[in-house]
TORBA-470183 format. One record per residue (C-alpha): chain; x, y, z. Coordinates in steps of 0.2 Angstrom, whole numbers, plus 5000, padded with zeros to 4 digits. Example, Ala and Ser with C-alpha at 12.3 -4.5 7.8 and 13.67 -1.06 7.14 Angstrom:
BEGIN
[pt 'A' [5062 4978 5039]]
[pt 'A' [5068 4995 5036]]
//
This chain:
BEGIN
[pt 'A' [5053 4960 5050]]
[pt 'A' [5036 4968 5050]]
[pt 'A' [5035 4987 5047]]
[pt 'A' [5023 5001 5045]]
[pt 'A' [5026 5011 5029]]
[pt 'A' [5020 5029 5028]]
[pt 'A' [5019 5038 5011]]
[pt 'A' [5016 5056 5013]]
[pt 'A' [5012 5065 4996]]
[pt 'A' [5017 5083 4994]]
[pt 'A' [5006 5094 4983]]
[pt 'A' [5016 5110 4984]]
[pt 'A' [5002 5118 4993]]
[pt 'A' [4998 5122 5011]]
[pt 'A' [4986 5107 5012]]
[pt 'A' [4996 5091 5011]]
[pt 'A' [4993 5083 5028]]
[pt 'A' [4987 5066 5021]]
[pt 'A' [4996 5050 5022]]
[pt 'A' [4995 5032 5017]]
[pt 'A' [4999 5019 5030]]
[pt 'A' [5003 5001 5024]]
[pt 'A' [5009 4986 5033]]
[pt 'A' [5023 4976 5025]]
[pt 'A' [5035 4963 5030]]
[pt 'A' [5053 4961 5024]]
[pt 'A' [5057 4943 5020]]
[pt 'A' [5072 4934 5013]]
[pt 'A' [5070 4920 5000]]
[pt 'A' [5069 4906 5012]]
[pt 'A' [5056 4914 5022]]
[pt 'A' [5046 4919 5007]]
[pt 'A' [5046 4901 5001]]
[pt 'A' [5040 4895 5018]]
[pt 'A' [5026 4908 5018]]
[pt 'A' [5021 4902 5001]]
[pt 'A' [5021 4884 5006]]
[pt 'A' [5013 4885 5023]]
[pt 'A' [5001 4900 5019]]
[pt 'A' [4996 4898 5001]]
[pt 'A' [4980 4909 5002]]
[pt 'A' [4990 4923 5011]]
[pt 'A' [5004 4921 4998]]
[pt 'A' [4992 4923 4984]]
[pt 'A' [4985 4939 4991]]
[pt 'A' [5002 4946 4994]]
[pt 'A' [5007 4942 4976]]
[pt 'A' [4991 4950 4969]]
[pt 'A' [4995 4966 4979]]
[pt 'A' [5012 4966 4972]]
[pt 'A' [5006 4964 4954]]
[pt 'A' [4993 4978 4957]]
[pt 'A' [5006 4990 4965]]
[pt 'A' [5018 4987 4950]]
[pt 'A' [5006 4985 4936]]
[pt 'A' [4993 4999 4941]]
[pt 'A' [5001 5010 4953]]
[pt 'A' [5019 5009 4945]]
[pt 'A' [5027 5005 4962]]
[pt 'A' [5041 4993 4959]]
[pt 'A' [5044 4982 4975]]
[pt 'A' [5060 4972 4978]]
[pt 'A' [5056 4953 4980]]
[pt 'A' [5059 4954 4999]]
[pt 'A' [5045 4967 5001]]
[pt 'A' [5028 4959 5005]]
[pt 'A' [5013 4970 5006]]
[pt 'A' [5000 4965 5019]]
[pt 'A' [4987 4979 5017]]
[pt 'A' [4971 4975 5008]]
[pt 'A' [4972 4992 5000]]
[pt 'A' [4990 4994 4996]]
[pt 'A' [4996 5012 4994]]
[pt 'A' [4978 5017 4993]]
[pt 'A' [4974 5036 4994]]
[pt 'A' [4956 5040 4992]]
[pt 'A' [4951 5054 4980]]
[pt 'A' [4949 5071 4987]]
[pt 'A' [4959 5069 5003]]
[pt 'A' [4971 5083 4997]]
[pt 'A' [4956 5094 4992]]
[pt 'A' [4952 5105 5006]]
[pt 'A' [4935 5109 4998]]
[pt 'A' [4930 5092 4994]]
[pt 'A' [4937 5081 5008]]
[pt 'A' [4924 5073 5019]]
[pt 'A' [4910 5082 5010]]
[pt 'A' [4893 5075 5008]]
[pt 'A' [4888 5071 4990]]
[pt 'A' [4877 5084 4982]]
[pt 'A' [4881 5098 4993]]
//
């Protein structure tokens, strides 16, 4: 099953309207094995995303969660800063 996941960080301020949207799939073990066998390059990218999310971001995924986004759980800096968001550098 393919899903869109929304992560909405709350900062405790009036300005927490940003969100992160990621595409994922939920796949049981036979489907994961089929994807790995038939689409090895895509599977390698999925595994790299899973490792990044766990090792760097601290987001532990169950085996059946397959992240598809090339920027998993990415939140650019300053999106939550109303004085810095979308500002031109040097101004």
